[in-house]
N, C-alpha and C positions, 0 to 999 in steps of 0.2 A: 309493126306494132299494132295491136288491136285498139278499138275505139276506147275500151275501158282503160288502157294504159296510156293513151294519148292525152297529155295534159291539155285541158281546155282552158280558155281564158277565164279568170276569176272576174267577179263584178268589180267595177271601178269604185274607188272611195274607201276601200279597206285600208287599215294601217299596215305598214310594211311587215311588222311583226306577225300579223295574222296570215299574210300570204306566205311567209317563210314557215311558220309552224304547220299550216295546212299542207303545203308541199312536202315537208318532212314526214308528216303523218301518212300521206298518200304513198310516198316512196317506202316507208317502213311496212305499210300493209301489203304492198306488191311484193316486197322481199320476203316477208313472212309467208305470203301465199305460195311463192316459188319454193321456199324451203319445205313446206308441207307437201305440195303437189309432187315434188320430186323425191320425197322421202329422205331428205338430207338432214332435217332436224324436226323433232316433235316436241322437245321441251326446251326451255330457256337454257339449260345447261348444255345441251347439244349445239346451240347456235353460238359458236365462237365468233369473234370479230373477223378472223380470217375466213371462216366459212361464209359469213354474211357478205363479205367483200368479194368472194369468189362468186356468189350468187348474183351480186351486182354486175359483175363482169359478164356473166352468162346472159343476163337480161338487158344488157346495154345501158345500165345506169352508171352515173358517175360514182367513184368511190365513196361509200357512206362514211360520215364522221362517227366518232365514238358515241355521240349523242343518238344518232340514228340507229346505230347497232344496239344501243341500250333500249331504244324504243322497240325494235324488232323483237328483242327478248321479252320485253314487257307485253307485247301483243300476244306472244306464244304463251306466256304465263297466264294472261287473262283468259285465253282459250281453255286452258287446263283448269282454272279456277271456276269456270262456268259449267262444270260437269260435262265436259266434252270427252267423248270416247271415240277414238280412231281404231276401227277394226278392219284388218285386211280381209277381203272377201275372195279375192281371185289372184292367183300368182301364175308365173310362167315356168315354174320348176326350178328356177335358179335362185329362189329366195327373194326375188324382186316382186314387190306388190304392183299389180296392174290396176286393181280397182279396190277402193275402200269405202267403207260407210262411215260417215261422221254423225255421231249422235249428240245432240244437245238437249240436256234435261230430259232424257228418255224419249226423245222424239227423233227418229232418223231423218237426216236431210236428203238422203238419196235412196 
């Protein structure tokens, strides 16, 4: 597990609900990132509960709840509503995308 995926301790004194919601949001972001990076889902409609749970197995996460799956789809929807364009740049001939450029508000990120 990389440092970005390794859950660090939160500051003491937070209410329990804040810990839980923050952990859920971080897990949903990691799962959405996995779906996008591996070309499994680009839109909320592509991200079924079954696909999200498969992604959780692949990344070593516990099975996400329905709420977390909904949050993953919401994150994907937010990316689309923010004028995000995902363009394949390079492939390996089999139709699989090796590299892509993500553009947010007409500014390429790569």
